[in-house]
Every structure is written in structure tokens, then in C-alpha cells.
N, C-alpha and C positions, 0 to 999 in steps of 0.2 A: 790707890793702885799705882804700881810703877809702870814704866813705859812698856816692858815686856808683857805684862798682864793686859794692858789696854790693847796692845797690838794683837794679842791672842784672841781677845774678845771680838775685835773687828773682823778677824779672819773667820771666827766661828759664825758670826752673824751673817757674813757674806755667803758662807756655805749654805746656811739655812735658807737665805734668800734665793739662792740658785735652785735649791730643792723645791721650794714652794712655787717658783717660776715655772719649773718643769711640770709640776703637778697642775698648775693653771693651764698650761698648754695642752696637757693630756685631757683634762676635763673639757676644754674647748673643742677638741677633736671628737670626743665622745658625744658632745652636745649636738653636733651636726647630725650624727646618725640617729640619736634619740629623737630629734625633731621629726625626722622622716617617719619613724615608727609611730610616734605620737599622732601625726596627721592621718596616717593610714588607719590606726586603731580607732580614732575618733569617727572617721567616715564609716567604717564598718559597724561600729557600735550604734550609730544613729540609724543606719539602714536596717540592721538586724532587729533592733528594738521595735521599730515601726511594724515590721512583719510579725514578730513574735507576740507582741501585745494584742494585736488584732486577733491572732489565732487563739491565744490563751483566754481572751475575754469571751469567746464563743464556744469554748470547749469544756464540757462537764468534767473531764478527767483532770483538768487544770485547776479545779476549784480549791483543792488543798493548798495550791501555791498562790492563789489570788485572794483568798478570804482574809479579812482583817486579822491582825495578831490576836491570838487567843489568850495571851497572858503577857507577863513582863520579863520572861526569861529570854535573854538575848545572847547571841554569838557575835562577837566583833572580829572581823578579819582586818588585822592591822598590818599595813604594808610599810616596811622600813628597809634599810639598806644593810649590806654586810660590812660596810666600812664607815669610819667616822671622818673627821676633818671636813665636815660639810656645813659648818656654821650652825645656825639654829634649826636645821632641817628636821632632826629627830625630836627635838623638844616641842616643836609645833604639834606633831602627831601625838606625843605622850600627853601633853596638856589637854588636847582635844578629847582624847578618849577618857581621861579622868573626869571630865565634866559630866559624862553620862553613865559611866561604868558603875555598876553595883557589884562590888567584889564578892558578895555572898551568893548571888544568884547568876551572875553573868560569866561567860567564858570568853576566852580570847584565842584566836587562831593567828599566831604571828608569822608573817612572811619576812625573812631577813634575819641575819644573826643578831643585829642590835635589838630588834623587837623581841626575839626569843630570850635574850639575856635580861632585858628590861622586865618582861612578864615574870620570869622566875625569880629575879631579884626582889621584886615587889610582893611576891607571894600570891599573884593572881592565878585564877584557874586557867591552865593551859591545856587545850585538848590534844596537843602534839607532844610526843616524847622526843622527837628528833627535830633538828633545825631544818627548816625549808629555806635554802639559800636563795638569794635574789641577785643573780649575776647580771652583768651589764647587758648581755644579749638576752632579752626577755623572750625571744622567739623560741628558745630552748626550754622554757619553763614548763613544768609538768602540770598544765592546766586541767587535764582530764581527771587526774587522781584527786586533786583538791575539790573540783566541782562535783565529782561523784560522791565524795565523802560528805560534803556539805548538804547535798540533796538527800542522801540517805539519813543523815541525822535529823534533818528537818521533817522528813516523812515519818520518822519514829517519834516525833514530838519531843525530841531532846531539847529543842529551842522553839520559842514562839516567833522569833524574828531573827533575821541575819542582817548585819550591817557591815558596810565597807568603810574603813577609815584610812585615808591616804592624803598625801600632799598634792593638792590640785594646782596644776600649772596655770599661771595667769600671764606672766611675762618672764623675760630672762632675769629680771631683778626682783620678781615677786611671785610668791606662791603662798597658799594658805591651806591649813588642814581642813579637809572636808569629810563629812560623814553622810553616807547614803544607805537607805534600806534597800536591799536587793531581794529579800524574801520576807513576807509574801510580795508578789509583784503587784504594783499599783496599776490597775487598768481602769481607773475611774474616769480617765479622760478619753476613753475609747467609745465611740457610738455603738449602741446595742441593736440598732435597726439594720445592720449590714448582714449580708449572707456570704458565706465562703464555701467553695468547693474544694475538698481535700481528696487527692487521689489515693493517699495511703490511709490505712486504718488509724483513727485518731489515737487510740491507746498506744500504738507502737511508735508513732511519731512524736507524741507529747513528751515522753521522757528524753528523747534525743534532743528535742528543742530546749528542754529545761537545762540539760547539761550544757548545750551551746550558749544558752543565755547566761548562766553563771560564769562560763569561760569568758564570754564577752565582757562581763562586768570586771572580772579579774584582769583581763587584758587592758581594759580602759584604765583601771586603777594603777596597774603596774607601769603603763606608758606615761601617765601623768607623773607618777612618783619618780620614775627614772629620769625623766627630763628635768624635774624639779631638783633632783639630787645633783645631777651634773652641773646645773646652773648655780646651785647653792655652793657647791665645792669650788667652782671656778671663781666665784666672787670672794669666797673665804680665802682662797689661795692668793688671789690678787691683793686683797687687803693685807695678808701676811707678808707678801713680797714688798709692798709699799712700806709697811712698818719696819721691815728689815733694812730697807734703804735709809729710812729716817734715823733708825738707831745707829747704823753704821756711820752716817754723816755726823751725828752728834758725838759719837765716840772718836771720830777723826779730829773734831774740834778739841775735845778733851786731850787727845794724844798730842796734838801740835802745841797746845798750851803747856802741857807738862814737859814736852821736849824743849820748848822755848825757856821755860823756867829753869830746867836743868842746865841749859847752855849759859843762861844768865848767871846762875849760881857758880858755875865753873869759872866764868870770866871774872866774877867778883873775887873768887879765891885766888886766881892768878894775879890780879891787880894788887890785892892785899899782900900777897906773898912778895911781890916785887918791891913793895914799899917798905918792907921790913929791913 
């Protein structure tokens, strides 16, 4: 490469580094908001599950939702993002679901553009015709529509069990793909010798609680996934920025060597010319 080409490459690498640095800062700012949502969602999920499981374990109308799976036909709710540039974030989810998925009998409900594209590209059975987007603000997500659809399909025996697959947040630098069964509800750890007084008719409140339960599970999964996504993207962009700095530094060394060599060659030509 000549000096002009090297200089052009240095300029291009620095521009790329500036872009990745800006994306790193954006991810960091979103990470703070996602952390608050995650903490609130975790607290709500723990409190609601405690109440709901006690109610479901003592309610005959809930038996269809609490009995052990009747077969092996599964629905996987797979939570992904709408955007890439997040390191191994999506690969973790894809590899995890492939460990358990039976393409012939199981279906997938993908949340996020990347998941929808992955399911259709692999030819897996997708129960959705349109993409369910996963925006940064998960408070605006249409939980009720998906929760109602899932419960209706489960009541119709379309599936024997429903599973949630998502990236579970462990720390800023670590997350792992997790899979949890959300239907039927596991109430085996609830004591059966308790009594509860319900002010509303059981049949009317049971379905409302079931919808709230599925919504709570979706919220918990989305909160974990979104926090993991922002953390993964921040780290990926930081690594990209650091790599850009290293490449620019190495190119500068190459540039200075080439420039020095060019000057030396010119001096030699001048000296040789003066001796003629």
C-alpha cells in the first residue's frame, strides 16, 4: 500500500471507532433504565407467583393449567432482539432452543425480529404470521394479546406444555440462555392443607389470574432479555472500539515506516544525482 491508501485506512478505522464508541455510550445509558425495569419486574414476579400458585393449587378450575404435561408437543416462546451488534447474545438463545426442539412436533412463538427471521430461515414451525417487535421500552409491549393467545391454544390442547426461552441476566458481563416451563404451572411446592377465602367467584377470577400469570412470565423474560441485550451490546461495542484503536495504532506505525522509507529513498536519489 502507498502512503495515501494507508492514510485512508487510518481515517476509516477511526471513523468506525467513533461510531462504536457512540453506540457503547448509548447502550450504557439504556442499561441504566433497563436495570430499574428489571428490578421492578423481578419483585413483582416473585410476589405475584407466590399468591397465584397458592390460589391455583386449591382451585378446581385451574386443574387444566396445573396438571402434568399430557404429551410431548411443546410451544417455545423465544425472546430475541430487533437489532444485532450484540456479540453472542442471539447465538446463546438459538443454541439453547436447538438442544430441546423437535422440529416435527414443536412450535415456536418468536418475540423480536431476529428470532422471527431465524425461525423462518431454519424452516421451524412458527405460530405467528407477523413479527412481534421487541422495542427498548418493554412497558409498551402488548402482553395481553400474546398471553390470551397462549392460554387459548393451551386450553384447546394445541400444545401439551409451553416453555419460555430467553437470556437470563447474571451480571453486566455475564448472561446465559435459560428455559423455563410456564404451562402447566408447577404447584408441587405449595402445601395442600391451607384454606383460602375468595371474595369473587372462582371461575371468573381464575382466567384473569391465568392471563396475569402469563403476562408476568413474559415481563420477567423480557426484562431479563433486554438488560442482557444492552449489556452484551455495550461490551461488544467497547471491544470493537478497543480493536479500532489497536488497528489505527498499527496502521500509523506502518504509515510512518513507509513515509520514512520514502524520504530515505528520495535522499538517496538526491545524493546519487549530485555525485554524477
